[in-house]
C-alpha positions in Angstrom: 0.0 0.0 0.0 1.3 3.4 -0.9 1.5 6.0 1.9 1.6 9.8 1.6 4.2 11.0 4.1 4.1 14.7 3.4 2.5 17.2 1.0 3.8 20.8 0.7 1.9 23.3 -1.5 4.8 25.2 -3.1 2.6 27.6 -5.1 -1.0 28.3 -4.5 -3.4 30.5 -6.4 -4.0 33.9 -4.9 -7.4 34.7 -6.4 -10.6 32.7 -6.0 -12.2 31.2 -9.1 -15.4 33.1 -8.4 -15.0 36.9 -7.8 -16.8 38.9 -5.1 -18.6 40.9 -7.8 -19.9 37.7 -9.4 -21.1 36.3 -6.1 -22.8 39.6 -5.2 -24.5 39.8 -8.5 -25.6 36.1 -8.2 -27.1 36.8 -4.7 -28.4 40.2 -5.7 -26.5 42.0 -2.9 -25.9 45.7 -3.7 -24.2 47.0 -0.6 -20.6 46.6 0.7 -21.2 45.9 4.4 -20.9 42.1 4.0 -18.0 42.1 1.4 -15.5 40.5 3.8 -18.1 37.9 4.9 -19.0 37.0 1.3 -15.3 36.8 0.3 -14.8 34.4 3.2 -17.8 32.3 2.2 -16.6 32.1 -1.4 -13.2 30.7 -0.2 -15.0 28.3 2.3 -17.3 27.0 -0.5 -14.4 26.5 -2.9 -12.4 24.6 -0.2 -15.4 22.4 0.7 -16.0 21.6 -3.0 -12.3 20.8 -3.5 -12.4 18.5 -0.5 -15.6 16.9 -1.7 -14.4 16.3 -5.3 -10.7 15.8 -4.7 -10.0 18.3 -7.4 -8.3 21.7 -7.3 -10.1 24.6 -8.9 -7.0 26.7 -9.6 -3.4 26.2 -10.5 -1.2 24.8 -7.8 2.3 23.3 -7.5 3.1 20.8 -4.8 5.9 18.6 -3.5 4.7 15.1 -2.4 6.7 12.6 -0.4 5.2 9.2 -0.9 6.4 5.7 0.3 5.4 3.7 -2.7 5.4 0.0 -3.5 6.5 -0.9 -7.0 3.7 -1.2 -9.6 0.9 0.1 -7.3 -1.1 3.0 -8.5 -1.3 6.2 -6.4 -4.0 8.9 -6.9 -2.3 12.3 -7.2 -4.2 15.6 -6.5 -5.8 16.5 -9.8 -6.4 17.2 -12.4 -2.7 16.7 -13.1 -1.2 19.3 -15.5 2.4 17.9 -15.3 4.8 15.9 -13.2 7.7 18.4 -13.1 10.3 16.1 -11.4 10.5 12.8 -9.5 13.2 11.8 -7.1 14.1 8.4 -5.6 16.2 9.2 -2.6 18.4 12.0 -3.7 18.5 11.0 -7.4 16.2 12.3 -10.1 14.5 9.6 -12.1 13.2 9.9 -15.6 9.7 9.3 -17.0 10.8 5.8 -18.1 10.9 4.8 -14.5 7.3 5.5 -13.7 3.9 5.6 -15.4 1.4 8.5 -15.3 -2.1 7.9 -16.5 -4.5 10.8 -15.8 -4.1 11.6 -12.1 -2.6 8.3 -11.2 1.1 7.4 -11.0 3.0 4.2 -10.3 6.7 3.7 -9.8 8.9 0.8 -10.9 10.9 0.9 -7.7 9.6 0.5 -4.1 10.7 3.2 -1.6 10.3 6.8 -0.8 9.7 9.1 -3.8 9.4 12.8 -4.0 7.1 14.1 -6.7 7.0 17.7 -7.9 3.6 18.3 -9.4 1.6 21.0 -11.2 -2.2 20.4 -10.9 -5.6 22.0 -10.9 -8.0 23.3 -13.5 -6.7 26.1 -15.8 -10.3 27.2 -16.3 -12.9 26.2 -13.7 -15.7 24.1 -15.2 -19.0 26.1 -15.4 -20.9 23.7 -13.2 -18.2 23.9 -10.5 -18.4 27.7 -10.6 -22.2 27.5 -10.3 -21.8 25.2 -7.3 -19.4 27.6 -5.6 -22.0 30.3 -6.1 -24.8 28.1 -4.9 -22.9 27.1 -1.7 -21.9 30.7 -1.1 -25.5 32.0 -1.5 -26.8 29.2 0.7 -24.3 29.8 3.5 -24.8 33.6 3.3 -28.6 33.1 3.7 -28.1 30.5 6.4 -25.2 32.1 8.4 -23.7 29.8 11.0 -23.5 26.6 8.9 -20.2 24.9 9.4 -18.8 23.7 6.1 -15.7 22.3 7.8 -17.9 19.6 9.3 -16.6 16.3 8.0 -20.2 15.0 8.0 -21.5 17.6 5.5 -22.6 15.5 2.6 -24.4 15.7 -0.8 -27.8 15.6 1.0 -26.8 18.9 2.8 -26.3 20.6 -0.6 -28.6 19.0 -3.2 -27.3 21.5 -5.8 -24.1 19.6 -5.9 -25.4 16.6 -7.8 -23.3 17.8 -10.8 -20.1 17.5 -8.8 -20.7 13.9 -7.7 -19.3 12.7 -11.1 -16.0 14.6 -10.4 -15.6 13.1 -6.9 -12.5 11.0 -6.3 -13.4 8.2 -3.9 -11.2 8.1 -0.7 
């Protein structure tokens, strides 16, 4: 069994995939008193959706340290744009020593590997953008809901049915 030992986000996106202006227009909010709250709710909705789907809705780079068994597949954060480098111990290894299919990778050698990875959607899918807006509007209207609750499920947000197909099983 492959084991993730460490993940370090080396570059994270700085702007949300849904702007404050877009969210305010969607919710028909025309005052600025709640701008900080709405901005926070957009971020929380995006994080919840990323956790739910296992996908990143913006460009990121990461360094993953994984103890891998030879020829076992490992699900990388996705969608994968590129594997920038792979190390086995202190040595770089070439693409001929591993397989990458979609967001899955497998190594030909067992041991601890370090993978430098670029991942995330270049352009957020329209249905994901709409779901971020829907969650933001729902939590704005129902202040106090805790999206960090691990028990929050699809039944709590029926508008997320479109995202179920993107979900990566854990």
